[in-house]
py3Dmol code that shows the C-alpha trace and the ligand (Angstrom):
import py3Dmol

protein = """\
ATOM      1  CA  MET A   1       0.793   6.526 -21.308  1.00  0.00           C
ATOM      2  CA  LYS A   2       0.246   7.442 -17.667  1.00  0.00           C
ATOM      3  CA  ASN A   3       2.989   7.522 -15.232  1.00  0.00           C
ATOM      4  CA  VAL A   4       2.120   5.775 -12.030  1.00  0.00           C
ATOM      5  CA  ILE A   5       4.280   5.524  -8.794  1.00  0.00           C
ATOM      6  CA  VAL A   6       4.054   2.529  -6.627  1.00  0.00           C
ATOM      7  CA  THR A   7       5.878   2.282  -3.166  1.00  0.00           C
ATOM      8  CA  GLY A   8       6.616  -1.102  -1.889  1.00  0.00           C
ATOM      9  CA  GLY A   9       6.459  -2.545  -5.508  1.00  0.00           C
ATOM     10  CA  GLY A  10       9.001  -5.236  -4.854  1.00  0.00           C
ATOM     11  CA  SER A  11       6.794  -7.691  -2.988  1.00  0.00           C
ATOM     12  CA  GLY A  12       3.339  -8.932  -2.173  1.00  0.00           C
ATOM     13  CA  ILE A  13       0.491  -6.587  -2.730  1.00  0.00           C
ATOM     14  CA  GLY A  14       2.756  -3.762  -4.163  1.00  0.00           C
ATOM     15  CA  ARG A  15       4.005  -6.076  -6.913  1.00  0.00           C
ATOM     16  CA  ALA A  16       0.556  -7.253  -7.882  1.00  0.00           C
ATOM     17  CA  ILE A  17      -0.411  -3.688  -8.047  1.00  0.00           C
ATOM     18  CA  CYS A  18       2.559  -2.896 -10.304  1.00  0.00           C
ATOM     19  CA  GLN A  19       1.650  -5.694 -12.722  1.00  0.00           C
ATOM     20  CA  ARG A  20      -1.936  -4.961 -12.893  1.00  0.00           C
ATOM     21  CA  LEU A  21      -1.240  -1.155 -13.529  1.00  0.00           C
ATOM     22  CA  ALA A  22       1.245  -2.244 -16.332  1.00  0.00           C
ATOM     23  CA  GLU A  23      -1.477  -4.418 -17.890  1.00  0.00           C
ATOM     24  CA  ASP A  24      -3.602  -1.378 -18.120  1.00  0.00           C
ATOM     25  CA  GLY A  25      -0.979   0.322 -20.228  1.00  0.00           C
ATOM     26  CA  ASN A  26       0.598   2.591 -17.584  1.00  0.00           C
ATOM     27  CA  HIS A  27       4.282   3.117 -17.007  1.00  0.00           C
ATOM     28  CA  VAL A  28       5.089   2.026 -13.708  1.00  0.00           C
ATOM     29  CA  VAL A  29       7.679   3.590 -11.419  1.00  0.00           C
ATOM     30  CA  ILE A  30       8.534   1.138  -8.527  1.00  0.00           C
ATOM     31  CA  LEU A  31       9.985   2.716  -5.230  1.00  0.00           C
ATOM     32  CA  ASP A  32      11.196   0.128  -3.057  1.00  0.00           C
ATOM     33  CA  LEU A  33      13.857  -0.183  -0.239  1.00  0.00           C
ATOM     34  CA  ASP A  34      15.033  -3.431  -1.809  1.00  0.00           C
ATOM     35  CA  GLU A  35      16.016  -2.313  -5.278  1.00  0.00           C
ATOM     36  CA  SER A  36      16.739  -5.946  -6.300  1.00  0.00           C
ATOM     37  CA  ALA A  37      13.109  -7.115  -5.355  1.00  0.00           C
ATOM     38  CA  GLY A  38      11.820  -3.997  -7.313  1.00  0.00           C
ATOM     39  CA  THR A  39      14.076  -4.879 -10.277  1.00  0.00           C
ATOM     40  CA  GLU A  40      12.435  -8.358 -10.309  1.00  0.00           C
ATOM     41  CA  THR A  41       9.029  -6.864 -10.500  1.00  0.00           C
ATOM     42  CA  VAL A  42      10.215  -4.840 -13.488  1.00  0.00           C
ATOM     43  CA  GLY A  43      11.550  -7.943 -15.114  1.00  0.00           C
ATOM     44  CA  LEU A  44       8.004  -9.531 -14.739  1.00  0.00           C
ATOM     45  CA  ILE A  45       6.344  -6.604 -16.070  1.00  0.00           C
ATOM     46  CA  LYS A  46       8.616  -6.435 -19.127  1.00  0.00           C
ATOM     47  CA  GLU A  47       8.388 -10.075 -19.811  1.00  0.00           C
ATOM     48  CA  ALA A  48       4.597  -9.544 -20.025  1.00  0.00           C
ATOM     49  CA  GLY A  49       5.046  -6.769 -22.551  1.00  0.00           C
ATOM     50  CA  GLY A  50       4.726  -3.753 -20.094  1.00  0.00           C
ATOM     51  CA  SER A  51       6.645  -0.744 -19.132  1.00  0.00           C
ATOM     52  CA  ALA A  52       8.216  -0.142 -15.839  1.00  0.00           C
ATOM     53  CA  GLU A  53      11.359   1.054 -13.934  1.00  0.00           C
ATOM     54  CA  CYS A  54      12.568   0.628 -10.287  1.00  0.00           C
ATOM     55  CA  LEU A  55      14.269   3.505  -8.184  1.00  0.00           C
ATOM     56  CA  ALA A  56      15.664   2.591  -4.816  1.00  0.00           C
ATOM     57  CA  CYS A  57      14.014   4.821  -2.058  1.00  0.00           C
ATOM     58  CA  ASP A  58      13.477   4.720   1.670  1.00  0.00           C
ATOM     59  CA  VAL A  59      10.019   6.183   1.993  1.00  0.00           C
ATOM     60  CA  SER A  60      10.619   7.009   5.701  1.00  0.00           C
ATOM     61  CA  SER A  61      13.601   9.304   4.642  1.00  0.00           C
ATOM     62  CA  THR A  62      12.638  12.980   3.623  1.00  0.00           C
ATOM     63  CA  GLU A  63      15.898  13.149   1.779  1.00  0.00           C
ATOM     64  CA  SER A  64      15.522   9.985  -0.165  1.00  0.00           C
ATOM     65  CA  VAL A  65      11.987  10.760  -1.083  1.00  0.00           C
ATOM     66  CA  GLN A  66      12.769  14.128  -2.216  1.00  0.00           C
ATOM     67  CA  GLU A  67      15.678  13.205  -4.364  1.00  0.00           C
ATOM     68  CA  VAL A  68      13.753  10.372  -6.164  1.00  0.00           C
ATOM     69  CA  PHE A  69      10.636  12.603  -6.824  1.00  0.00           C
ATOM     70  CA  ALA A  70      12.912  15.437  -7.981  1.00  0.00           C
ATOM     71  CA  GLY A  71      13.887  13.105 -10.939  1.00  0.00           C
ATOM     72  CA  ILE A  72      10.145  12.149 -11.856  1.00  0.00           C
ATOM     73  CA  LEU A  73       8.713  14.663 -14.234  1.00  0.00           C
ATOM     74  CA  LYS A  74       5.266  13.545 -14.456  1.00  0.00           C
ATOM     75  CA  ILE A  75       2.925  11.844 -11.954  1.00  0.00           C
ATOM     76  CA  ASP A  76      -0.548  10.804 -12.909  1.00  0.00           C
ATOM     77  CA  ALA A  77      -1.198   8.465  -9.931  1.00  0.00           C
ATOM     78  CA  LEU A  78       0.580   7.328  -6.751  1.00  0.00           C
ATOM     79  CA  VAL A  79      -0.097   4.168  -4.834  1.00  0.00           C
ATOM     80  CA  ASN A  80       1.420   4.226  -1.374  1.00  0.00           C
ATOM     81  CA  CYS A  81       1.822   0.574  -0.592  1.00  0.00           C
ATOM     82  CA  ALA A  82       5.046   0.224   1.276  1.00  0.00           C
ATOM     83  CA  GLY A  83       4.456  -0.661   4.840  1.00  0.00           C
ATOM     84  CA  ILE A  84       5.732  -2.778   7.883  1.00  0.00           C
ATOM     85  CA  ALA A  85       3.965  -4.584  10.540  1.00  0.00           C
ATOM     86  CA  SER A  86       4.192  -4.612  14.265  1.00  0.00           C
ATOM     87  CA  ILE A  87       2.830  -6.770  16.883  1.00  0.00           C
ATOM     88  CA  GLY A  88       2.053  -5.817  20.499  1.00  0.00           C
ATOM     89  CA  LYS A  89      -0.232  -3.991  23.003  1.00  0.00           C
ATOM     90  CA  ALA A  90       0.383  -0.507  23.808  1.00  0.00           C
ATOM     91  CA  ALA A  91       2.415  -1.336  27.178  1.00  0.00           C
ATOM     92  CA  ASP A  92       4.683  -3.695  25.109  1.00  0.00           C
ATOM     93  CA  THR A  93       5.247  -1.221  22.353  1.00  0.00           C
ATOM     94  CA  THR A  94       8.442   0.517  22.948  1.00  0.00           C
ATOM     95  CA  PRO A  95       9.029   4.327  21.892  1.00  0.00           C
ATOM     96  CA  GLU A  96      11.613   2.998  19.360  1.00  0.00           C
ATOM     97  CA  GLU A  97       9.004   0.618  17.821  1.00  0.00           C
ATOM     98  CA  MET A  98       6.416   3.236  17.697  1.00  0.00           C
ATOM     99  CA  ASP A  99       8.852   5.557  15.843  1.00  0.00           C
ATOM    100  CA  ARG A 100       9.897   2.930  13.299  1.00  0.00           C
ATOM    101  CA  ILE A 101       6.049   2.228  12.491  1.00  0.00           C
ATOM    102  CA  TYR A 102       5.388   5.867  12.335  1.00  0.00           C
ATOM    103  CA  GLY A 103       8.369   6.520  10.133  1.00  0.00           C
ATOM    104  CA  VAL A 104       7.534   4.068   7.402  1.00  0.00           C
ATOM    105  CA  ASN A 105       3.764   3.686   7.565  1.00  0.00           C
ATOM    106  CA  VAL A 106       2.714   7.214   8.430  1.00  0.00           C
ATOM    107  CA  LYS A 107       5.728   9.567   7.527  1.00  0.00           C
ATOM    108  CA  GLY A 108       6.373   7.332   4.280  1.00  0.00           C
ATOM    109  CA  ILE A 109       2.843   8.114   3.062  1.00  0.00           C
ATOM    110  CA  TYR A 110       3.133  11.852   3.932  1.00  0.00           C
ATOM    111  CA  HIS A 111       6.479  12.252   2.200  1.00  0.00           C
ATOM    112  CA  CYS A 112       5.197  10.824  -1.113  1.00  0.00           C
ATOM    113  CA  ILE A 113       1.992  12.754  -1.002  1.00  0.00           C
ATOM    114  CA  HIS A 114       4.031  15.905  -0.089  1.00  0.00           C
ATOM    115  CA  PHE A 115       6.290  15.627  -3.038  1.00  0.00           C
ATOM    116  CA  ALA A 116       3.902  14.157  -5.535  1.00  0.00           C
ATOM    117  CA  ILE A 117       1.034  16.685  -5.286  1.00  0.00           C
ATOM    118  CA  PRO A 118       2.745  19.637  -6.814  1.00  0.00           C
ATOM    119  CA  LYS A 119       3.530  17.562  -9.891  1.00  0.00           C
ATOM    120  CA  MET A 120      -0.013  16.185  -9.997  1.00  0.00           C
ATOM    121  CA  ILE A 121      -1.325  19.837  -9.799  1.00  0.00           C
ATOM    122  CA  GLN A 122       1.226  20.860 -12.615  1.00  0.00           C
ATOM    123  CA  GLY A 123      -0.375  18.098 -14.782  1.00  0.00           C
ATOM    124  CA  GLY A 124      -3.877  18.885 -14.162  1.00  0.00           C
ATOM    125  CA  GLY A 125      -4.823  16.391 -11.514  1.00  0.00           C
ATOM    126  CA  GLY A 126      -4.235  12.775 -10.358  1.00  0.00           C
ATOM    127  CA  ALA A 127      -5.211   9.883  -8.259  1.00  0.00           C
ATOM    128  CA  ILE A 128      -3.691   8.807  -4.805  1.00  0.00           C
ATOM    129  CA  VAL A 129      -4.380   5.359  -3.302  1.00  0.00           C
ATOM    130  CA  ASN A 130      -3.147   4.676   0.126  1.00  0.00           C
ATOM    131  CA  MET A 131      -2.927   1.077   1.403  1.00  0.00           C
ATOM    132  CA  ALA A 132      -4.520   1.093   4.961  1.00  0.00           C
ATOM    133  CA  SER A 133      -5.908  -2.035   6.680  1.00  0.00           C
ATOM    134  CA  MET A 134      -9.003  -3.155   8.451  1.00  0.00           C
ATOM    135  CA  ALA A 135      -6.969  -2.510  11.588  1.00  0.00           C
ATOM    136  CA  ALA A 136      -8.012   1.243  11.013  1.00  0.00           C
ATOM    137  CA  LYS A 137     -11.592   0.304  11.556  1.00  0.00           C
ATOM    138  CA  VAL A 138     -11.729  -2.728  13.749  1.00  0.00           C
ATOM    139  CA  GLY A 139      -9.842  -3.381  17.010  1.00  0.00           C
ATOM    140  CA  ILE A 140      -7.443  -6.146  16.214  1.00  0.00           C
ATOM    141  CA  GLN A 141      -5.610  -7.711  19.088  1.00  0.00           C
ATOM    142  CA  GLU A 142      -1.927  -6.840  19.665  1.00  0.00           C
ATOM    143  CA  ARG A 143      -1.626  -4.353  16.887  1.00  0.00           C
ATOM    144  CA  PHE A 144      -1.246  -1.145  18.647  1.00  0.00           C
ATOM    145  CA  ALA A 145       1.467   0.576  16.563  1.00  0.00           C
ATOM    146  CA  TYR A 146       0.248  -0.750  13.421  1.00  0.00           C
ATOM    147  CA  SER A 147      -3.293   0.233  13.957  1.00  0.00           C
ATOM    148  CA  MET A 148      -2.193   3.708  14.805  1.00  0.00           C
ATOM    149  CA  SER A 149      -0.488   3.983  11.486  1.00  0.00           C
ATOM    150  CA  LYS A 150      -3.309   2.565   9.458  1.00  0.00           C
ATOM    151  CA  GLY A 151      -5.754   4.943  11.134  1.00  0.00           C
ATOM    152  CA  ALA A 152      -3.529   7.728   9.983  1.00  0.00           C
ATOM    153  CA  ALA A 153      -3.483   6.495   6.553  1.00  0.00           C
ATOM    154  CA  VAL A 154      -7.347   6.780   6.339  1.00  0.00           C
ATOM    155  CA  SER A 155      -7.272  10.250   7.869  1.00  0.00           C
ATOM    156  CA  MET A 156      -4.542  11.428   5.625  1.00  0.00           C
ATOM    157  CA  THR A 157      -6.592  10.160   2.779  1.00  0.00           C
ATOM    158  CA  LEU A 158      -9.496  12.084   3.636  1.00  0.00           C
ATOM    159  CA  SER A 159      -7.573  15.260   4.296  1.00  0.00           C
ATOM    160  CA  VAL A 160      -5.898  15.205   0.828  1.00  0.00           C
ATOM    161  CA  ALA A 161      -9.194  14.298  -0.888  1.00  0.00           C
ATOM    162  CA  ARG A 162     -10.888  17.352   0.737  1.00  0.00           C
ATOM    163  CA  ASP A 163      -8.061  19.901   0.266  1.00  0.00           C
ATOM    164  CA  TYR A 164      -7.300  19.001  -3.399  1.00  0.00           C
ATOM    165  CA  LEU A 165     -10.686  18.618  -4.913  1.00  0.00           C
ATOM    166  CA  ALA A 166     -10.470  21.757  -6.912  1.00  0.00           C
ATOM    167  CA  GLU A 167      -7.050  20.715  -8.364  1.00  0.00           C
ATOM    168  CA  GLY A 168      -8.456  17.468  -9.605  1.00  0.00           C
ATOM    169  CA  ILE A 169      -6.840  15.163  -7.318  1.00  0.00           C
ATOM    170  CA  ARG A 170      -8.890  12.076  -6.011  1.00  0.00           C
ATOM    171  CA  ALA A 171      -7.475  10.324  -2.966  1.00  0.00           C
ATOM    172  CA  ASN A 172      -8.946   7.059  -1.743  1.00  0.00           C
ATOM    173  CA  CYS A 173      -7.695   4.223   0.476  1.00  0.00           C
ATOM    174  CA  ILE A 174      -8.083   0.467   0.654  1.00  0.00           C
ATOM    175  CA  CYS A 175      -8.583  -1.522   3.944  1.00  0.00           C
ATOM    176  CA  PRO A 176      -7.710  -5.076   3.457  1.00  0.00           C
ATOM    177  CA  ALA A 177      -8.066  -8.044   5.757  1.00  0.00           C
ATOM    178  CA  ARG A 178      -5.381 -10.635   5.730  1.00  0.00           C
ATOM    179  CA  ILE A 179      -3.723 -11.034   2.310  1.00  0.00           C
ATOM    180  CA  HIS A 180      -1.649 -14.020   1.565  1.00  0.00           C
ATOM    181  CA  THR A 181       1.845 -12.367   0.784  1.00  0.00           C
ATOM    182  CA  PRO A 182       5.342 -13.184   1.662  1.00  0.00           C
ATOM    183  CA  PHE A 183       4.816 -11.151   4.822  1.00  0.00           C
ATOM    184  CA  VAL A 184       2.196 -13.769   6.167  1.00  0.00           C
ATOM    185  CA  ASP A 185       4.676 -16.714   5.205  1.00  0.00           C
ATOM    186  CA  GLY A 186       7.627 -14.872   6.928  1.00  0.00           C
ATOM    187  CA  TYR A 187       5.313 -14.375  10.070  1.00  0.00           C
ATOM    188  CA  LEU A 188       4.513 -17.994  10.380  1.00  0.00           C
ATOM    189  CA  GLU A 189       8.017 -19.101   9.730  1.00  0.00           C
ATOM    190  CA  LYS A 190       9.304 -16.776  12.374  1.00  0.00           C
ATOM    191  CA  ASN A 191       6.720 -17.594  15.075  1.00  0.00           C
ATOM    192  CA  TYR A 192       5.634 -21.350  14.755  1.00  0.00           C
ATOM    193  CA  PRO A 193       7.406 -24.533  14.389  1.00  0.00           C
ATOM    194  CA  GLU A 194       7.018 -26.217  10.979  1.00  0.00           C
ATOM    195  CA  GLU A 195       4.410 -28.918  12.269  1.00  0.00           C
ATOM    196  CA  GLU A 196       2.259 -26.020  13.546  1.00  0.00           C
ATOM    197  CA  ARG A 197       2.335 -23.681  10.496  1.00  0.00           C
ATOM    198  CA  ALA A 198      -0.445 -25.407   8.313  1.00  0.00           C
ATOM    199  CA  GLY A 199      -2.928 -25.213  11.349  1.00  0.00           C
ATOM    200  CA  MET A 200      -2.122 -21.555  11.938  1.00  0.00           C
ATOM    201  CA  PHE A 201      -2.351 -20.728   8.305  1.00  0.00           C
ATOM    202  CA  GLN A 202      -6.003 -22.431   8.324  1.00  0.00           C
ATOM    203  CA  LYS A 203      -6.845 -20.365  11.451  1.00  0.00           C
ATOM    204  CA  LEU A 204      -5.846 -17.093   9.762  1.00  0.00           C
ATOM    205  CA  SER A 205      -7.674 -18.124   6.804  1.00  0.00           C
ATOM    206  CA  GLU A 206     -10.921 -18.644   8.812  1.00  0.00           C
ATOM    207  CA  TYR A 207     -10.732 -15.176  10.339  1.00  0.00           C
ATOM    208  CA  GLN A 208     -12.182 -14.048   7.204  1.00  0.00           C
ATOM    209  CA  PRO A 209     -15.891 -15.107   6.964  1.00  0.00           C
ATOM    210  CA  ILE A 210     -15.430 -15.908   3.383  1.00  0.00           C
ATOM    211  CA  GLY A 211     -12.977 -18.677   4.671  1.00  0.00           C
ATOM    212  CA  ARG A 212      -9.720 -17.708   3.111  1.00  0.00           C
ATOM    213  CA  MET A 213      -7.007 -14.954   2.723  1.00  0.00           C
ATOM    214  CA  GLY A 214      -7.295 -12.550   0.006  1.00  0.00           C
ATOM    215  CA  LYS A 215      -5.058 -12.556  -2.989  1.00  0.00           C
ATOM    216  CA  PRO A 216      -2.704  -9.692  -3.803  1.00  0.00           C
ATOM    217  CA  SER A 217      -4.110  -9.807  -7.292  1.00  0.00           C
ATOM    218  CA  GLU A 218      -7.614  -9.165  -5.888  1.00  0.00           C
ATOM    219  CA  VAL A 219      -6.334  -6.027  -3.965  1.00  0.00           C
ATOM    220  CA  ALA A 220      -4.517  -4.939  -7.159  1.00  0.00           C
ATOM    221  CA  GLU A 221      -7.638  -5.010  -9.167  1.00  0.00           C
ATOM    222  CA  LEU A 222      -9.164  -2.509  -6.718  1.00  0.00           C
ATOM    223  CA  ALA A 223      -6.143  -0.335  -6.718  1.00  0.00           C
ATOM    224  CA  ALA A 224      -5.868  -0.061 -10.446  1.00  0.00           C
ATOM    225  CA  PHE A 225      -9.632   0.757 -10.736  1.00  0.00           C
ATOM    226  CA  LEU A 226      -9.171   3.558  -8.162  1.00  0.00           C
ATOM    227  CA  CYS A 227      -6.116   5.022 -10.110  1.00  0.00           C
ATOM    228  CA  SER A 228      -8.137   4.791 -13.590  1.00  0.00           C
ATOM    229  CA  ASP A 229     -10.447   7.334 -14.880  1.00  0.00           C
ATOM    230  CA  LYS A 230     -13.329   4.719 -14.482  1.00  0.00           C
ATOM    231  CA  ALA A 231     -13.192   5.833 -10.799  1.00  0.00           C
ATOM    232  CA  ALA A 232     -13.458   9.559 -11.576  1.00  0.00           C
ATOM    233  CA  PHE A 233     -16.592   9.982  -9.419  1.00  0.00           C
ATOM    234  CA  ILE A 234     -14.799   8.254  -6.276  1.00  0.00           C
ATOM    235  CA  THR A 235     -12.788  10.405  -3.852  1.00  0.00           C
ATOM    236  CA  GLY A 236     -12.516  10.290   0.003  1.00  0.00           C
ATOM    237  CA  SER A 237     -13.413   6.591   0.180  1.00  0.00           C
ATOM    238  CA  ALA A 238     -11.868   3.870   2.387  1.00  0.00           C
ATOM    239  CA  TYR A 239     -12.696   0.459   0.714  1.00  0.00           C
ATOM    240  CA  ASP A 240     -12.981  -2.910   2.618  1.00  0.00           C
ATOM    241  CA  ILE A 241     -11.541  -5.738   0.821  1.00  0.00           C
ATOM    242  CA  ASP A 242     -11.806  -8.316   3.448  1.00  0.00           C
ATOM    243  CA  GLY A 243     -14.013 -11.444   2.814  1.00  0.00           C
ATOM    244  CA  GLY A 244     -16.596  -9.936   5.205  1.00  0.00           C
ATOM    245  CA  ALA A 245     -14.228  -9.592   8.147  1.00  0.00           C
ATOM    246  CA  THR A 246     -14.957  -5.879   9.007  1.00  0.00           C
ATOM    247  CA  LEU A 247     -18.861  -6.181   9.081  1.00  0.00           C
ATOM    248  CA  LEU A 248     -19.935  -9.707   9.029  1.00  0.00           C
ATOM    249  CA  ARG A 249     -17.862 -11.252  11.831  1.00  0.00           C
TER     250      ARG A 249
END
"""
ligand_1 = """\
48
NAP
P 5.322 -6.963 1.881
O 5.156 -8.183 1.115
O 6.242 -7.155 3.213
O 5.794 -5.692 1.068
C 6.016 -4.583 1.489
C 7.003 -3.855 0.554
O 7.408 -2.586 1.144
C 8.392 -4.617 0.525
O 8.857 -4.645 -0.849
C 9.364 -3.705 1.360
O 10.654 -3.740 1.041
C 8.835 -2.293 1.068
N 9.077 -1.445 2.198
C 9.185 -1.602 3.484
N 9.738 -0.621 4.090
C 10.026 0.416 3.044
C 10.686 1.800 3.190
N 11.011 2.256 4.187
N 10.713 2.351 1.906
C 10.367 1.562 0.765
N 9.799 0.369 0.648
C 9.670 -0.227 1.842
O 3.836 -6.467 2.520
P 2.452 -6.718 1.917
O 1.756 -7.662 2.796
O 2.420 -6.816 0.480
O 1.643 -5.436 2.333
C 1.677 -4.264 1.633
C 0.894 -3.245 2.322
O -0.314 -3.701 2.583
C 1.506 -2.701 3.558
O 1.315 -1.407 3.680
C 0.618 -3.471 4.608
O 0.442 -2.782 5.835
C -0.802 -3.478 3.885
N -1.630 -4.624 4.236
C -1.215 -6.012 4.199
C -1.959 -6.965 4.617
C -1.767 -8.232 4.536
O -2.391 -9.098 5.103
N -0.663 -8.726 3.807
C -3.322 -6.675 5.167
C -3.637 -5.253 5.129
C -2.759 -4.299 4.769
P 11.585 -4.902 1.897
O 11.204 -6.198 1.538
O 13.002 -4.457 1.493
O 11.303 -4.453 3.405
"""
view = py3Dmol.view(width=600, height=400)
view.addModel(protein, "pdb")
view.setStyle({"model": 0}, {"cartoon": {"style": "trace"}})
view.addModel(ligand_1, "xyz")
view.setStyle({"model": 1}, {"stick": {}})
view.zoomTo()
view.show()
């Protein structure tokens, strides 16, 4: 049984990835800030006959990630899915907001890669999948800090893919457009009165030429494939999963 680590596995895309990886027969180790949400994911996996555990971890903290990874003996694959959003143009983005997004979305990926790679090498190789975004490739309005962080997710992926070829480590990333997760519902709830939410949901759906948002399970399918040996010839790639939003708009 392979040991796969998934950050942000307590919610949305990360949860769907954990469930899909468990269906493939992997043991899934969920790292999440919110231990109760991660434990809920573990419950769903076990109910379906899979194997999983949850460890509380703040990916933005070097000490937290170091401590958690010290207790994990074998790492076959790592999916860096934990991430936070930020809305604003460069001139509205405060230095504090820039640091907050950098801490989770950039340093969080760095921390997990940094502590996972030696264990992957010990085990003879592995697969890394980083959750980027179409914001890394396309200028999206008012997403200055977020786009910075997702661009870094893509370039860290390329750097690792290049540097650890000889050690049998593959690194790829995924660039989704809008995916319908609790994050999207929370955004609508926070920013729009109830009577406007359905219209806004429709507008966000139509942004993707295919006419809807993606499903977490669709991203999970791609992530599980990239973690698996079926993707043995794939490294250094950034996959669009976007209903045509990157190239067809
Ligand atoms: P989500 O539902 O908000 O899930 C994110 C998860 O990451 C949550 O469980 C969250 O825990 C956890 N997390 C946040 N900060 C953390 C930290 N410091 N340490 C450990 N865990 C932390 O988000 P999602 O929509 O599934 O997004 C998942 C990833 O996909 C993100 O990287 C996001 O940028 C990317 N993405 C999403 C979309 C989209 O449309 N949804 C599109 C492109 C890319 P808490 O709930 O406790 O904060």
